[in-house]
C-alpha positions, -999 to 999 in steps of 0.1 A, spaced: 534 77 846 563 100 837 559 91 800 522 97 801 528 131 818 553 140 791 530 130 764 502 150 779 524 180 782 535 177 746 499 173 735 489 204 753 518 224 741 515 210 705 479 201 699 486 195 662 507 165 670 482 137 666 502 112 648 515 79 662 543 76 687 561 44 693 573 34 727 600 8 725 585 -7 693 555 -21 711 531 8 720 519 37 698 503 69 710 476 86 691 460 117 706 476 107 739 460 72 738 482 41 737 474 18 707 491 -15 699 514 -14 668 504 -41 643 531 -67 640 539 -90 610 509 -112 601 483 -90 619 454 -73 601 464 -37 591 443 -8 605 412 3 588 429 32 570 453 9 553 425 -14 542 407 15 527 438 25 507 443 -10 494 406 -12 484 409 21 465 440 9 447 423 -24 437 392 -5 424 414 18 404 433 -11 388 400 -29 380 387 3 364 418 7 343 416 -29 331 379 -24 322 387 8 303 415 -10 284 391 -38 275 364 -14 263 389 5 242 402 -27 226 367 -37 218 359 -3 202 391 -5 182 383 -39 168 347 -28 160 361 3 142 384 -18 121 356 -42 111 334 -12 101 363 2 81 368 -31 62 331 -33 55 331 2 41 360 -6 19 342 -37 5 311 -17 -1 330 9 -20 347 -18 -41 313 -34 -49 298 0 -58 327 7 -82 322 -27 -99 285 -19 -103 293 15 -118 317 -1 -143 291 -26 -152 265 1 -157 290 20 -180 295 -11 -200 257 -17 -203 252 19 -213 278 16 -240 260 -15 -254 227 4 -254 242 33 -272 256 10 -298 222 -6 -302 205 28 -305 230 38 -332 223 6 -352 187 -5 -344 175 -39 -355 145 -37 -377 114 -55 -363 110 -90 -376 145 -91 -391 162 -124 -388 198 -133 -396 203 -149 -430 213 -186 -425 243 -199 -444 231 -218 -475 235 -255 -474 259 -267 -501 245 -298 -519 266 -329 -519 288 -331 -549 288 -294 -556 323 -282 -566 339 -260 -539 373 -254 -554 394 -262 -584 429 -252 -593 467 -259 -593 485 -269 -561 524 -269 -558 532 -290 -527 568 -289 -514 585 -319 -499 578 -324 -461 548 -300 -463 511 -305 -455 482 -289 -473 447 -282 -460 424 -291 -489 394 -274 -472 411 -240 -477 384 -216 -491 386 -208 -528 393 -171 -520 425 -180 -502 459 -195 -511 463 -231 -501 471 -233 -464 503 -252 -458 522 -263 -427 554 -281 -418 553 -319 -410 535 -314 -377 504 -311 -400 483 -291 -376 454 -268 -383 433 -292 -404 460 -304 -428 449 -332 -451 478 -344 -473 515 -347 -466 546 -353 -488 563 -374 -463 598 -390 -460 610 -415 -486 595 -445 -468 562 -427 -462 555 -413 -497 523 -394 -500 500 -400 -471 469 -386 -455 475 -362 -426 438 -366 -416 409 -383 -433 420 -407 -460 439 -409 -494 439 -436 -521 456 -439 -554 431 -447 -582 448 -465 -610 431 -457 -644 403 -439 -627 378 -415 -643 385 -388 -617 349 -382 -608 331 -372 -576 312 -405 -575 345 -424 -577 363 -404 -550 333 -404 -528 337 -441 -523 371 -436 -506 370 -451 -471 382 -435 -439 414 -455 -437 444 -453 -461 480 -464 -466 509 -443 -478 514 -440 -516 550 -447 -524 568 -422 -546 577 -451 -569 540 -453 -578 536 -416 -585 538 -406 -622 523 -380 -644 485 -381 -644 485 -403 -613 451 -397 -596 447 -396 -558 413 -394 -541 412 -380 -506 387 -374 -478 394 -341 -460 393 -334 -423 359 -317 -428 346 -347 -447 347 -332 -482 359 -351 -512 390 -342 -532 407 -354 -564 444 -347 -570 460 -354 -604 498 -352 -608 508 -328 -635 545 -323 -627 569 -341 -604 606 -347 -600 611 -381 -586 647 -390 -574 642 -409 -542 618 -383 -532 604 -352 -550 614 -317 -541 578 -308 -549 548 -321 -568 523 -301 -588 486 -312 -587 454 -302 -603 430 -303 -574 392 -304 -574 372 -304 -541 335 -313 -538 311 -308 -509 305 -340 -489 
């Protein structure tokens, strides 16, 4: 009774005091009315529940905003990459158009007459002479007998690449075909018909069988027919070089 009277007096004297008052840790007074104080494990008052609900809603809203921002950022990066690819494609198209424009300008500067056709290369009849002349072939060198008449004889080292046909080989090899075939013709006439009968296989011609006026028929890498006649040689185990008179006919 005394405590209630004191509380009533305080409330009358100080009406603004409406907060909780604890009485021995068991009873709380609010506006002069005793209320039980929630102990551990009890449900909190409605005001606390509202505060917890507000905090949960704010956290959920923050998470949702973060998710939306992440999605928008990914979307923006994708659009940026797409724009870059589009720009690159447009630049490639522009470069191609420039190239096409250059070709059209070149064509306009040199127009092709209507009905004009390229002139086909004439067919060389079989047996027609393609080249005739002197050939000095050094030791361990190859020669391309299909070399055009307007050029010097094409020669290479013993790897015999690039269409080489005849090689001055080592002592045990003698003169041999690098491609095609080569045969020594003892006492031959040195004609196209005679050399055209040369087969596709051959054996090396020993240097001991090479003398002045020795005739060698050869089949070149392009299938043409060649006659080589020795006109100068230095034979001492092997020659430093051999000089031939060469005639090449079309196949």
